[in-house]
Backbone of each chain as nested JSON, in Angstrom:
{
  "chains": [
    {"id": "A", "residues": [
      {"number": 1, "name": "MET", "atoms": {"N": [74.675, 84.709, 93.936], "CA": [74.409, 85.322, 95.243], "C": [75.286, 84.687, 96.305]}},
      {"number": 2, "name": "MET", "atoms": {"N": [75.678, 85.506, 97.258], "CA": [76.58, 85.036, 98.305], "C": [75.899, 85.158, 99.663]}},
      {"number": 3, "name": "LEU", "atoms": {"N": [76.171, 84.188, 100.52], "CA": [75.749, 84.282, 101.922], "C": [76.881, 84.98, 102.672]}},
      {"number": 4, "name": "CYS", "atoms": {"N": [76.581, 86.084, 103.323], "CA": [77.631, 86.89, 103.952], "C": [77.237, 87.303, 105.367]}},
      {"number": 5, "name": "ARG", "atoms": {"N": [78.265, 87.656, 106.13], "CA": [78.037, 88.253, 107.449], "C": [78.546, 89.69, 107.395]}},
      {"number": 6, "name": "VAL", "atoms": {"N": [77.78, 90.615, 107.945], "CA": [78.19, 92.021, 107.927], "C": [79.215, 92.232, 109.045]}},
      {"number": 7, "name": "ASP", "atoms": {"N": [80.445, 92.574, 108.67], "CA": [81.528, 92.726, 109.641], "C": [81.895, 94.187, 109.882]}},
      {"number": 8, "name": "GLY", "atoms": {"N": [81.108, 95.091, 109.369], "CA": [81.417, 96.498, 109.609], "C": [80.959, 97.357, 108.456]}},
      {"number": 9, "name": "ASN", "atoms": {"N": [81.367, 98.614, 108.499], "CA": [81.012, 99.487, 107.383], "C": [82.173, 100.402, 107.031]}},
      {"number": 10, "name": "VAL", "atoms": {"N": [82.013, 101.096, 105.914], "CA": [83.071, 101.93, 105.366], "C": [82.459, 103.284, 105.052]}},
      {"number": 11, "name": "THR", "atoms": {"N": [83.168, 104.369, 105.378], "CA": [82.684, 105.682, 104.96], "C": [83.67, 106.277, 103.965]}},
      {"number": 12, "name": "ALA", "atoms": {"N": [83.128, 107.036, 103.028], "CA": [83.966, 107.654, 102.004], "C": [83.34, 108.965, 101.574]}},
      {"number": 13, "name": "THR", "atoms": {"N": [84.145, 110.022, 101.526], "CA": [83.656, 111.312, 101.031], "C": [83.802, 111.368, 99.519]}},
      {"number": 14, "name": "VAL", "atoms": {"N": [84.978, 110.965, 99.035], "CA": [85.245, 111.011, 97.608], "C": [84.891, 109.657, 97.009]}},
      {"number": 15, "name": "LYS", "atoms": {"N": [83.909, 109.634, 96.146], "CA": [83.509, 108.375, 95.516], "C": [82.874, 108.656, 94.164]}},
      {"number": 16, "name": "HIS", "atoms": {"N": [82.657, 107.592, 93.414], "CA": [82.001, 107.742, 92.12], "C": [80.64, 108.395, 92.342]}},
      {"number": 17, "name": "LYS", "atoms": {"N": [80.244, 109.307, 91.432], "CA": [79.064, 110.146, 91.699], "C": [77.782, 109.331, 91.839]}},
      {"number": 18, "name": "SER", "atoms": {"N": [77.755, 108.145, 91.248], "CA": [76.554, 107.308, 91.357], "C": [76.349, 106.783, 92.772]}},
      {"number": 19, "name": "ALA", "atoms": {"N": [77.414, 106.747, 93.576], "CA": [77.329, 106.127, 94.907], "C": [77.026, 107.125, 96.01]}},
      {"number": 20, "name": "HIS", "atoms": {"N": [76.814, 108.391, 95.659], "CA": [76.55, 109.391, 96.698], "C": [75.248, 109.072, 97.438]}},
      {"number": 21, "name": "GLY", "atoms": {"N": [75.307, 109.107, 98.775], "CA": [74.121, 108.876, 99.58], "C": [73.878, 107.429, 99.936]}},
      {"number": 22, "name": "TRP", "atoms": {"N": [74.772, 106.551, 99.5], "CA": [74.56, 105.129, 99.785], "C": [75.483, 104.661, 100.894]}},
      {"number": 23, "name": "ARG", "atoms": {"N": [75.011, 103.63, 101.619], "CA": [75.773, 103.062, 102.711], "C": [76.575, 101.87, 102.195]}},
      {"number": 24, "name": "PHE", "atoms": {"N": [77.835, 101.8, 102.621], "CA": [78.686, 100.671, 102.228], "C": [78.92, 99.769, 103.427]}},
      {"number": 25, "name": "VAL", "atoms": {"N": [78.708, 98.477, 103.271], "CA": [78.983, 97.539, 104.359], "C": [80.078, 96.551, 103.926]}},
      {"number": 26, "name": "ILE", "atoms": {"N": [80.843, 96.102, 104.92], "CA": [81.878, 95.096, 104.681], "C": [81.228, 93.731, 104.843]}},
      {"number": 27, "name": "CYS", "atoms": {"N": [81.181, 92.952, 103.777], "CA": [80.512, 91.658, 103.797], "C": [81.543, 90.534, 103.731]}},
      {"number": 28, "name": "GLN", "atoms": {"N": [81.516, 89.671, 104.732], "CA": [82.414, 88.525, 104.755], "C": [81.664, 87.289, 104.266]}},
      {"number": 29, "name": "PRO", "atoms": {"N": [82.045, 86.735, 103.114], "CA": [81.387, 85.505, 102.656], "C": [81.57, 84.368, 103.666]}},
      {"number": 30, "name": "ILE", "atoms": {"N": [80.493, 83.657, 103.98], "CA": [80.555, 82.569, 104.958], "C": [79.81, 81.348, 104.418]}},
      {"number": 31, "name": "THR", "atoms": {"N": [80.065, 80.2, 105.057], "CA": [79.273, 79.011, 104.759], "C": [78.018, 79.048, 105.631]}},
      {"number": 32, "name": "ALA", "atoms": {"N": [77.142, 78.061, 105.464], "CA": [75.924, 78.002, 106.276], "C": [76.266, 77.838, 107.758]}},
      {"number": 33, "name": "ASP", "atoms": {"N": [77.456, 77.266, 108.059], "CA": [77.872, 77.078, 109.456], "C": [78.535, 78.317, 110.039]}},
      {"number": 34, "name": "GLY", "atoms": {"N": [78.763, 79.317, 109.23], "CA": [79.385, 80.539, 109.723], "C": [80.893, 80.573, 109.572]}},
      {"number": 35, "name": "VAL", "atoms": {"N": [81.454, 79.629, 108.798], "CA": [82.905, 79.619, 108.584], "C": [83.253, 80.597, 107.456]}},
      {"number": 36, "name": "GLU", "atoms": {"N": [84.251, 81.473, 107.705], "CA": [84.606, 82.482, 106.707], "C": [85.303, 81.861, 105.502]}},
      {"number": 37, "name": "ILE", "atoms": {"N": [84.97, 82.382, 104.322], "CA": [85.657, 81.964, 103.091], "C": [86.155, 83.22, 102.387]}},
      {"number": 38, "name": "GLY", "atoms": {"N": [87.449, 83.285, 102.159], "CA": [88.007, 84.36, 101.343], "C": [88.001, 85.725, 102.012]}},
      {"number": 39, "name": "SER", "atoms": {"N": [88.311, 86.738, 101.212], "CA": [88.441, 88.105, 101.716], "C": [87.095, 88.808, 101.73]}},
      {"number": 40, "name": "PRO", "atoms": {"N": [86.924, 89.797, 102.633], "CA": [85.671, 90.55, 102.662], "C": [85.485, 91.384, 101.396]}},
      {"number": 41, "name": "THR", "atoms": {"N": [84.234, 91.607, 101.022], "CA": [83.921, 92.486, 99.905], "C": [83.031, 93.621, 100.407]}},
      {"number": 42, "name": "ILE", "atoms": {"N": [82.953, 94.687, 99.611], "CA": [82.131, 95.838, 99.974], "C": [80.874, 95.811, 99.116]}},
      {"number": 43, "name": "ALA", "atoms": {"N": [79.73, 96.038, 99.744], "CA": [78.467, 96.074, 99.003], "C": [77.672, 97.301, 99.424]}},
      {"number": 44, "name": "ILE", "atoms": {"N": [76.834, 97.828, 98.517], "CA": [75.923, 98.891, 98.934], "C": [74.74, 98.243, 99.647]}},
      {"number": 45, "name": "ASP", "atoms": {"N": [74.192, 98.972, 100.611], "CA": [73.194, 98.396, 101.496], "C": [71.938, 99.263, 101.515]}},
      {"number": 46, "name": "PRO", "atoms": {"N": [70.957, 98.959, 100.669], "CA": [69.717, 99.743, 100.683], "C": [68.776, 99.34, 101.816]}},
      {"number": 47, "name": "LEU", "atoms": {"N": [69.061, 98.236, 102.522], "CA": [68.112, 97.703, 103.501], "C": [68.444, 98.106, 104.929]}},
      {"number": 48, "name": "GLY", "atoms": {"N": [69.668, 98.538, 105.189], "CA": [70.04, 98.922, 106.542], "C": [70.338, 97.737, 107.434]}},
      {"number": 49, "name": "SER", "atoms": {"N": [71.235, 96.877, 107.021], "CA": [71.556, 95.688, 107.813], "C": [72.47, 96.067, 108.972]}},
      {"number": 50, "name": "GLY", "atoms": {"N": [72.347, 95.324, 110.068], "CA": [73.106, 95.619, 111.284], "C": [74.4, 94.829, 111.34]}},
      {"number": 51, "name": "LEU", "atoms": {"N": [75.249, 95.2, 112.317], "CA": [76.527, 94.515, 112.491], "C": [76.29, 93.049, 112.838]}},
      {"number": 52, "name": "HIS", "atoms": {"N": [77.04, 92.16, 112.193], "CA": [77.027, 90.709, 112.391], "C": [75.731, 90.047, 111.921]}},
      {"number": 53, "name": "SER", "atoms": {"N": [74.868, 90.77, 111.239], "CA": [73.692, 90.091, 110.703], "C": [74.094, 89.348, 109.423]}},
      {"number": 54, "name": "ARG", "atoms": {"N": [73.381, 88.272, 109.159], "CA": [73.653, 87.503, 107.936], "C": [72.804, 88.073, 106.812]}},
      {"number": 55, "name": "VAL", "atoms": {"N": [73.451, 88.291, 105.672], "CA": [72.752, 88.912, 104.552], "C": [73.003, 88.117, 103.274]}},
      {"number": 56, "name": "MET", "atoms": {"N": [72.145, 88.373, 102.306], "CA": [72.331, 87.817, 100.977], "C": [72.853, 88.938, 100.096]}},
      {"number": 57, "name": "VAL", "atoms": {"N": [73.972, 88.701, 99.427], "CA": [74.584, 89.732, 98.592], "C": [74.513, 89.282, 97.134]}},
      {"number": 58, "name": "SER", "atoms": {"N": [73.96, 90.142, 96.301], "CA": [73.887, 89.839, 94.875], "C": [75.087, 90.446, 94.172]}},
      {"number": 59, "name": "THR", "atoms": {"N": [75.672, 89.714, 93.233], "CA": [76.777, 90.262, 92.449], "C": [76.296, 90.648, 91.046]}},
      {"number": 60, "name": "ASP", "atoms": {"N": [75.015, 90.936, 90.942], "CA": [74.428, 91.293, 89.651], "C": [74.619, 92.798, 89.39]}},
      {"number": 61, "name": "GLY", "atoms": {"N": [75.485, 93.115, 88.442], "CA": [75.76, 94.522, 88.146], "C": [74.564, 95.252, 87.571]}},
      {"number": 62, "name": "LYS", "atoms": {"N": [73.724, 94.526, 86.834], "CA": [72.523, 95.139, 86.231], "C": [71.57, 95.637, 87.321]}},
      {"number": 63, "name": "HIS", "atoms": {"N": [71.422, 94.805, 88.368], "CA": [70.557, 95.211, 89.479], "C": [71.111, 96.466, 90.149]}},
      {"number": 64, "name": "ALA", "atoms": {"N": [72.436, 96.537, 90.297], "CA": [73.047, 97.714, 90.932], "C": [72.827, 98.964, 90.086]}},
      {"number": 65, "name": "THR", "atoms": {"N": [72.931, 98.848, 88.762], "CA": [72.707, 100.03, 87.916], "C": [71.268, 100.524, 88.049]}},
      {"number": 66, "name": "GLU", "atoms": {"N": [70.324, 99.596, 88.184], "CA": [68.925, 100.002, 88.337], "C": [68.677, 100.611, 89.719]}},
      {"number": 67, "name": "LEU", "atoms": {"N": [69.315, 100.011, 90.724], "CA": [69.163, 100.499, 92.09], "C": [69.719, 101.92, 92.225]}},
      {"number": 68, "name": "LEU", "atoms": {"N": [70.899, 102.151, 91.656], "CA": [71.548, 103.466, 91.768], "C": [71.035, 104.425, 90.705]}},
      {"number": 69, "name": "ASN", "atoms": {"N": [70.252, 103.906, 89.787], "CA": [69.691, 104.721, 88.719], "C": [70.787, 105.422, 87.923]}},
      {"number": 70, "name": "CYS", "atoms": {"N": [71.842, 104.666, 87.624], "CA": [72.969, 105.213, 86.853], "C": [73.519, 104.106, 85.967]}},
      {"number": 71, "name": "ARG", "atoms": {"N": [73.503, 104.35, 84.668], "CA": [73.941, 103.333, 83.719], "C": [75.454, 103.12, 83.772]}},
      {"number": 72, "name": "LYS", "atoms": {"N": [76.171, 104.128, 84.255], "CA": [77.632, 104.084, 84.195], "C": [78.275, 103.793, 85.545]}},
      {"number": 73, "name": "THR", "atoms": {"N": [77.537, 103.237, 86.472], "CA": [78.111, 103.002, 87.801], "C": [79.093, 101.822, 87.768]}},
      {"number": 74, "name": "PRO", "atoms": {"N": [80.211, 101.924, 88.519], "CA": [81.101, 100.774, 88.622], "C": [80.681, 99.789, 89.719]}},
      {"number": 75, "name": "ILE", "atoms": {"N": [79.665, 100.156, 90.502], "CA": [79.268, 99.318, 91.651], "C": [78.621, 98.029, 91.152]}},
      {"number": 76, "name": "ARG", "atoms": {"N": [78.911, 96.939, 91.837], "CA": [78.377, 95.652, 91.417], "C": [77.626, 94.926, 92.536]}},
      {"number": 77, "name": "ASN", "atoms": {"N": [78.165, 94.93, 93.738], "CA": [77.565, 94.137, 94.819], "C": [76.503, 94.945, 95.558]}},
      {"number": 78, "name": "SER", "atoms": {"N": [75.385, 94.286, 95.875], "CA": [74.376, 94.953, 96.69], "C": [73.714, 93.942, 97.618]}},
      {"number": 79, "name": "VAL", "atoms": {"N": [73.346, 94.429, 98.814], "CA": [72.634, 93.581, 99.773], "C": [71.192, 93.479, 99.308]}},
      {"number": 80, "name": "ILE", "atoms": {"N": [70.699, 92.248, 99.106], "CA": [69.331, 92.101, 98.608], "C": [68.413, 91.445, 99.625]}},
      {"number": 81, "name": "GLY", "atoms": {"N": [68.965, 91.031, 100.779], "CA": [68.096, 90.441, 101.791], "C": [68.821, 90.258, 103.112]}},
      {"number": 82, "name": "ILE", "atoms": {"N": [68.067, 90.389, 104.204], "CA": [68.61, 90.126, 105.539], "C": [68.021, 88.804, 106.003]}},
      {"number": 83, "name": "ILE", "atoms": {"N": [68.896, 87.882, 106.394], "CA": [68.47, 86.508, 106.651], "C": [67.991, 86.358, 108.098]}},
      {"number": 84, "name": "ASP", "atoms": {"N": [66.8, 85.732, 108.257], "CA": [66.292, 85.442, 109.593], "C": [66.809, 84.092, 110.069]}},
      {"number": 85, "name": "THR", "atoms": {"N": [66.468, 83.059, 109.313], "CA": [66.879, 81.71, 109.723], "C": [67.533, 80.996, 108.559]}}
    ]},
    {"id": "B", "residues": [
      {"number": 1, "name": "MET", "atoms": {"N": [83.122, 95.017, 94.995], "CA": [84.17, 95.976, 95.333], "C": [85.024, 95.42, 96.463]}},
      {"number": 2, "name": "LYS", "atoms": {"N": [86.339, 95.635, 96.389], "CA": [87.237, 95.163, 97.436], "C": [88.07, 96.322, 97.95]}},
      {"number": 3, "name": "LEU", "atoms": {"N": [88.619, 96.139, 99.135], "CA": [89.444, 97.19, 99.724], "C": [90.913, 96.91, 99.453]}},
      {"number": 4, "name": "GLY", "atoms": {"N": [91.646, 97.974, 99.153], "CA": [93.077, 97.821, 98.922], "C": [93.812, 99.071, 99.342]}},
      {"number": 5, "name": "LYS", "atoms": {"N": [95.094, 98.913, 99.607], "CA": [95.928, 100.055, 100.009], "C": [96.785, 100.473, 98.828]}},
      {"number": 6, "name": "VAL", "atoms": {"N": [96.817, 101.783, 98.578], "CA": [97.631, 102.294, 97.476], "C": [99.093, 102.277, 97.907]}},
      {"number": 7, "name": "ILE", "atoms": {"N": [99.928, 101.548, 97.164], "CA": [101.342, 101.454, 97.543], "C": [102.25, 102.06, 96.485]}},
      {"number": 8, "name": "GLY", "atoms": {"N": [101.68, 102.583, 95.408], "CA": [102.545, 103.184, 94.393], "C": [101.75, 103.687, 93.215]}},
      {"number": 9, "name": "LYS", "atoms": {"N": [102.453, 104.256, 92.252], "CA": [101.814, 104.783, 91.053], "C": [102.506, 104.243, 89.822]}},
      {"number": 10, "name": "VAL", "atoms": {"N": [101.785, 104.269, 88.718], "CA": [102.368, 103.868, 87.43], "C": [102.153, 105.028, 86.477]}},
      {"number": 11, "name": "THR", "atoms": {"N": [103.169, 105.408, 85.72], "CA": [102.974, 106.409, 84.673], "C": [103.277, 105.772, 83.33]}},
      {"number": 12, "name": "LEU", "atoms": {"N": [102.528, 106.19, 82.33], "CA": [102.662, 105.624, 80.992], "C": [103.013, 106.738, 80.012]}},
      {"number": 13, "name": "SER", "atoms": {"N": [103.79, 106.404, 78.996], "CA": [104.078, 107.413, 77.979], "C": [102.993, 107.41, 76.911]}},
      {"number": 14, "name": "ARG", "atoms": {"N": [102.5, 106.234, 76.557], "CA": [101.39, 106.161, 75.615], "C": [100.338, 105.23, 76.198]}},
      {"number": 15, "name": "GLN", "atoms": {"N": [99.083, 105.55, 75.956], "CA": [98.024, 104.674, 76.442], "C": [96.799, 104.77, 75.532]}},
      {"number": 16, "name": "VAL", "atoms": {"N": [95.877, 103.856, 75.72], "CA": [94.635, 103.847, 74.954], "C": [93.908, 105.174, 75.195]}},
      {"number": 17, "name": "ASP", "atoms": {"N": [93.302, 105.736, 74.119], "CA": [92.728, 107.084, 74.179], "C": [91.716, 107.271, 75.305]}},
      {"number": 18, "name": "SER", "atoms": {"N": [90.9, 106.244, 75.577], "CA": [89.823, 106.429, 76.554], "C": [90.351, 106.599, 77.974]}},
      {"number": 19, "name": "PHE", "atoms": {"N": [91.636, 106.297, 78.218], "CA": [92.199, 106.423, 79.565], "C": [92.739, 107.817, 79.843]}},
      {"number": 20, "name": "THR", "atoms": {"N": [92.712, 108.709, 78.85], "CA": [93.265, 110.046, 79.029], "C": [92.565, 110.768, 80.188]}},
      {"number": 21, "name": "GLY", "atoms": {"N": [93.358, 111.37, 81.064], "CA": [92.788, 112.101, 82.201], "C": [92.823, 111.32, 83.489]}},
      {"number": 22, "name": "GLY", "atoms": {"N": [93.085, 110.038, 83.427], "CA": [93.14, 109.239, 84.643], "C": [94.569, 108.959, 85.073]}},
      {"number": 23, "name": "ARG", "atoms": {"N": [94.7, 108.313, 86.222], "CA": [96.014, 107.922, 86.714], "C": [95.972, 106.437, 87.021]}},
      {"number": 24, "name": "TRP", "atoms": {"N": [97.152, 105.877, 87.26], "CA": [97.236, 104.447, 87.56], "C": [97.875, 104.245, 88.916]}},
      {"number": 25, "name": "LEU", "atoms": {"N": [97.25, 103.422, 89.732], "CA": [97.747, 103.176, 91.083], "C": [98.122, 101.711, 91.241]}},
      {"number": 26, "name": "VAL", "atoms": {"N": [99.182, 101.472, 91.996], "CA": [99.508, 100.103, 92.391], "C": [98.805, 99.847, 93.715]}},
      {"number": 27, "name": "VAL", "atoms": {"N": [97.964, 98.828, 93.753], "CA": [97.101, 98.594, 94.913], "C": [97.388, 97.219, 95.504]}},
      {"number": 28, "name": "GLN", "atoms": {"N": [97.504, 97.192, 96.829], "CA": [97.67, 95.927, 97.549], "C": [96.321, 95.537, 98.149]}},
      {"number": 29, "name": "PRO", "atoms": {"N": [95.687, 94.474, 97.659], "CA": [94.398, 94.065, 98.235], "C": [94.534, 93.711, 99.718]}},
      {"number": 30, "name": "LEU", "atoms": {"N": [93.508, 94.059, 100.504], "CA": [93.542, 93.789, 101.939], "C": [92.685, 92.562, 102.25]}},
      {"number": 31, "name": "ASN", "atoms": {"N": [93.287, 91.591, 102.933], "CA": [92.513, 90.423, 103.349], "C": [92.029, 90.621, 104.787]}},
      {"number": 32, "name": "ARG", "atoms": {"N": [91.402, 89.605, 105.358], "CA": [90.84, 89.695, 106.719], "C": [91.861, 90.14, 107.747]}},
      {"number": 33, "name": "GLU", "atoms": {"N": [93.037, 89.5, 107.712], "CA": [94.058, 89.768, 108.73], "C": [94.563, 91.207, 108.61]}},
      {"number": 34, "name": "ALA", "atoms": {"N": [94.768, 91.657, 107.363], "CA": [95.277, 93.019, 107.162], "C": [94.242, 94.052, 107.583]}},
      {"number": 35, "name": "LEU", "atoms": {"N": [92.958, 93.773, 107.345], "CA": [91.898, 94.702, 107.754], "C": [91.827, 94.809, 109.27]}},
      {"number": 36, "name": "ALA", "atoms": {"N": [92.052, 93.683, 109.959], "CA": [91.985, 93.678, 111.417], "C": [93.25, 94.261, 112.035]}},
      {"number": 37, "name": "GLY", "atoms": {"N": [94.247, 94.576, 111.214], "CA": [95.465, 95.198, 111.714], "C": [96.508, 94.214, 112.196]}},
      {"number": 38, "name": "LYS", "atoms": {"N": [96.294, 92.918, 111.934], "CA": [97.312, 91.926, 112.291], "C": [97.555, 91.048, 111.07]}},
      {"number": 39, "name": "GLY", "atoms": {"N": [98.786, 90.73, 110.845], "CA": [99.105, 89.932, 109.668], "C": [99.343, 90.805, 108.459]}},
      {"number": 40, "name": "ARG", "atoms": {"N": [99.918, 90.228, 107.437], "CA": [100.276, 90.964, 106.237], "C": [99.391, 90.529, 105.084]}},
      {"number": 41, "name": "PRO", "atoms": {"N": [99.179, 91.451, 104.111], "CA": [98.433, 91.055, 102.916], "C": [99.199, 89.974, 102.16]}},
      {"number": 42, "name": "THR", "atoms": {"N": [98.483, 89.023, 101.615], "CA": [99.148, 87.917, 100.928], "C": [98.871, 87.905, 99.433]}},
      {"number": 43, "name": "GLU", "atoms": {"N": [97.803, 88.578, 99.01], "CA": [97.454, 88.508, 97.6], "C": [98.397, 89.37, 96.76]}},
      {"number": 44, "name": "PRO", "atoms": {"N": [98.577, 89.042, 95.475], "CA": [99.441, 89.865, 94.633], "C": [98.83, 91.243, 94.397]}},
      {"number": 45, "name": "SER", "atoms": {"N": [99.69, 92.245, 94.248], "CA": [99.191, 93.609, 94.024], "C": [98.708, 93.754, 92.587]}},
      {"number": 46, "name": "LEU", "atoms": {"N": [97.938, 94.811, 92.33], "CA": [97.374, 95.021, 91.007], "C": [97.424, 96.493, 90.654]}},
      {"number": 47, "name": "VAL", "atoms": {"N": [97.213, 96.789, 89.365], "CA": [97.203, 98.17, 88.897], "C": [95.762, 98.578, 88.643]}},
      {"number": 48, "name": "CYS", "atoms": {"N": [95.407, 99.762, 89.11], "CA": [94.015, 100.195, 89.158], "C": [93.896, 101.588, 88.554]}},
      {"number": 49, "name": "TYR", "atoms": {"N": [92.894, 101.829, 87.709], "CA": [92.636, 103.146, 87.124], "C": [91.99, 104.042, 88.167]}},
      {"number": 50, "name": "ASP", "atoms": {"N": [92.4, 105.313, 88.205], "CA": [91.89, 106.226, 89.228], "C": [91.624, 107.589, 88.611]}},
      {"number": 51, "name": "ASN", "atoms": {"N": [90.397, 108.115, 88.766], "CA": [90.193, 109.528, 88.433], "C": [89.58, 110.304, 89.595]}},
      {"number": 52, "name": "LEU", "atoms": {"N": [89.706, 109.755, 90.813], "CA": [89.228, 110.464, 92.004], "C": [90.361, 111.217, 92.689]}},
      {"number": 53, "name": "GLY", "atoms": {"N": [91.589, 110.751, 92.503], "CA": [92.728, 111.437, 93.089], "C": [93.26, 110.801, 94.354]}},
      {"number": 54, "name": "ALA", "atoms": {"N": [93.306, 109.481, 94.419], "CA": [93.854, 108.799, 95.593], "C": [95.38, 108.895, 95.575]}},
      {"number": 55, "name": "GLY", "atoms": {"N": [95.976, 108.97, 96.765], "CA": [97.418, 109.054, 96.869], "C": [97.994, 107.826, 97.55]}},
      {"number": 56, "name": "VAL", "atoms": {"N": [99.316, 107.741, 97.551], "CA": [99.986, 106.612, 98.189], "C": [99.666, 106.617, 99.683]}},
      {"number": 57, "name": "GLY", "atoms": {"N": [99.262, 105.463, 100.216], "CA": [98.886, 105.347, 101.623], "C": [97.383, 105.338, 101.85]}},
      {"number": 58, "name": "ASN", "atoms": {"N": [96.62, 105.827, 100.871], "CA": [95.145, 105.809, 100.989], "C": [94.629, 104.38, 100.871]}},
      {"number": 59, "name": "ILE", "atoms": {"N": [93.482, 104.156, 101.493], "CA": [92.768, 102.89, 101.269], "C": [91.618, 103.178, 100.315]}},
      {"number": 60, "name": "ILE", "atoms": {"N": [91.5, 102.39, 99.287], "CA": [90.472, 102.625, 98.269], "C": [89.591, 101.394, 98.119]}},
      {"number": 61, "name": "GLY", "atoms": {"N": [88.409, 101.604, 97.542], "CA": [87.544, 100.497, 97.152], "C": [87.618, 100.371, 95.644]}},
      {"number": 62, "name": "TYR", "atoms": {"N": [88.131, 99.249, 95.159], "CA": [88.277, 99.082, 93.716], "C": [87.34, 97.986, 93.221]}},
      {"number": 63, "name": "VAL", "atoms": {"N": [86.93, 98.148, 91.978], "CA": [85.997, 97.209, 91.364], "C": [86.734, 96.455, 90.269]}},
      {"number": 64, "name": "GLU", "atoms": {"N": [86.505, 95.158, 90.197], "CA": [87.123, 94.364, 89.142], "C": [86.036, 93.78, 88.245]}},
      {"number": 65, "name": "GLY", "atoms": {"N": [86.445, 93.352, 87.073], "CA": [85.516, 92.668, 86.183], "C": [84.825, 93.612, 85.224]}},
      {"number": 66, "name": "ARG", "atoms": {"N": [83.68, 93.203, 84.703], "CA": [82.95, 93.936, 83.688], "C": [82.588, 95.353, 84.146]}},
      {"number": 67, "name": "GLU", "atoms": {"N": [82.222, 95.485, 85.428], "CA": [81.764, 96.776, 85.94], "C": [82.869, 97.82, 85.944]}},
      {"number": 68, "name": "ALA", "atoms": {"N": [84.141, 97.377, 85.928], "CA": [85.253, 98.334, 85.912], "C": [85.232, 99.179, 84.641]}},
      {"number": 69, "name": "ALA", "atoms": {"N": [84.738, 98.635, 83.545], "CA": [84.728, 99.358, 82.265], "C": [83.471, 100.19, 82.086]}},
      {"number": 70, "name": "GLN", "atoms": {"N": [82.492, 100.001, 82.953], "CA": [81.184, 100.628, 82.763], "C": [81.193, 102.166, 82.812]}},
      {"number": 71, "name": "PRO", "atoms": {"N": [82.039, 102.811, 83.662], "CA": [82.006, 104.281, 83.718], "C": [82.542, 104.964, 82.456]}},
      {"number": 72, "name": "PHE", "atoms": {"N": [83.222, 104.242, 81.57], "CA": [83.839, 104.877, 80.408], "C": [82.829, 105.061, 79.287]}},
      {"number": 73, "name": "GLU", "atoms": {"N": [83.074, 106.115, 78.517], "CA": [82.178, 106.414, 77.393], "C": [82.246, 105.317, 76.338]}},
      {"number": 74, "name": "GLN", "atoms": {"N": [83.495, 104.923, 76.004], "CA": [83.64, 103.853, 75.03], "C": [84.178, 102.597, 75.716]}},
      {"number": 75, "name": "GLU", "atoms": {"N": [84.029, 101.472, 75.058], "CA": [84.504, 100.207, 75.607], "C": [85.998, 100.31, 75.885]}},
      {"number": 76, "name": "SER", "atoms": {"N": [86.427, 99.955, 77.1], "CA": [87.822, 100.13, 77.48], "C": [88.396, 98.832, 78.026]}},
      {"number": 77, "name": "PRO", "atoms": {"N": [89.675, 98.57, 77.697], "CA": [90.315, 97.351, 78.209], "C": [90.824, 97.579, 79.629]}},
      {"number": 78, "name": "ILE", "atoms": {"N": [89.976, 97.404, 80.618], "CA": [90.365, 97.738, 81.99], "C": [89.93, 96.628, 82.942]}},
      {"number": 79, "name": "ASP", "atoms": {"N": [90.766, 96.367, 83.942], "CA": [90.493, 95.29, 84.897], "C": [90.085, 95.805, 86.269]}},
      {"number": 80, "name": "ALA", "atoms": {"N": [90.606, 96.964, 86.678], "CA": [90.314, 97.441, 88.035], "C": [90.095, 98.944, 88.004]}},
      {"number": 81, "name": "TYR", "atoms": {"N": [89.064, 99.422, 88.714], "CA": [88.653, 100.825, 88.696], "C": [88.451, 101.287, 90.122]}},
      {"number": 82, "name": "ASN", "atoms": {"N": [89.028, 102.44, 90.466], "CA": [88.877, 102.975, 91.818], "C": [87.52, 103.663, 91.948]}},
      {"number": 83, "name": "ALA", "atoms": {"N": [86.624, 103.102, 92.761], "CA": [85.274, 103.659, 92.895], "C": [85.131, 104.553, 94.113]}},
      {"number": 84, "name": "ILE", "atoms": {"N": [85.836, 104.268, 95.209], "CA": [85.74, 105.117, 96.41], "C": [87.115, 105.272, 97.065]}},
      {"number": 85, "name": "ILE", "atoms": {"N": [87.329, 106.441, 97.656], "CA": [88.495, 106.647, 98.526], "C": [87.976, 106.594, 99.958]}},
      {"number": 86, "name": "VAL", "atoms": {"N": [88.444, 105.628, 100.712], "CA": [87.874, 105.347, 102.029], "C": [88.381, 106.35, 103.068]}},
      {"number": 87, "name": "ASP", "atoms": {"N": [87.453, 106.896, 103.876], "CA": [87.83, 107.751, 105.0], "C": [88.046, 106.913, 106.254]}},
      {"number": 88, "name": "THR", "atoms": {"N": [87.008, 106.185, 106.653], "CA": [87.131, 105.356, 107.861], "C": [86.624, 103.942, 107.568]}},
      {"number": 89, "name": "ILE", "atoms": {"N": [87.251, 102.981, 108.225], "CA": [86.79, 101.59, 108.162], "C": [86.394, 101.175, 109.568]}},
      {"number": 90, "name": "ASN", "atoms": {"N": [85.159, 100.718, 109.743], "CA": [84.747, 100.131, 111.018], "C": [84.668, 98.625, 110.794]}},
      {"number": 91, "name": "TYR", "atoms": {"N": [85.757, 97.941, 111.104], "CA": [85.798, 96.492, 110.865], "C": [85.785, 95.778, 112.209]}},
      {"number": 92, "name": "MET", "atoms": {"N": [84.689, 95.084, 112.499], "CA": [84.528, 94.414, 113.789], "C": [84.023, 92.993, 113.592]}},
      {"number": 93, "name": "PRO", "atoms": {"N": [84.906, 92.078, 113.175], "CA": [84.458, 90.691, 113.041], "C": [84.116, 90.122, 114.413]}},
      {"number": 94, "name": "PRO", "atoms": {"N": [83.171, 89.177, 114.509], "CA": [82.808, 88.618, 115.825], "C": [83.99, 87.904, 116.457]}},
      {"number": 95, "name": "LYS", "atoms": {"N": [84.109, 88.03, 117.784], "CA": [85.217, 87.353, 118.488], "C": [84.883, 85.882, 118.62]}},
      {"number": 96, "name": "LYS", "atoms": {"N": [85.911, 85.048, 118.421], "CA": [85.665, 83.602, 118.497], "C": [85.83, 83.127, 119.933]}}
    ]}
  ]
}
């Protein structure tokens, strides 16, 4: 799991059929102090996180297949929690 | 999934059977600076399987690792798979 900050979102009309209807957010991995590490990644967001909120991103592909209800989805990252403190 | 810009195509004369029907794109991964519109991408480019129909100049979301092979019927030797063709990016990192 990664600690990330939501830096924006992405829209796409043409996508893998399993991802239809899902929201994509740009997640920037950060340290606990808020320092950025590496390049941003894209995750599906079932929780509706806001801009600049800190989130927990799971890289568990099995969880994504269950969430999207598609065994053949290429999606891997998903937001699994919005961090308060 | 990561964002990358399509900068070219690859064509093959022979390929593994499960790849029939797809195309191959040369993709330049986008880092923070490139997404914000300042600075150049620094990571090496990669080749990505595509069956959505992305063209040169498009920005795509590609998946790497085990999940890249998941959409195929049979086990396939693949490293990167184009999952979305991006229409708009709203990238607004906090100002320091």
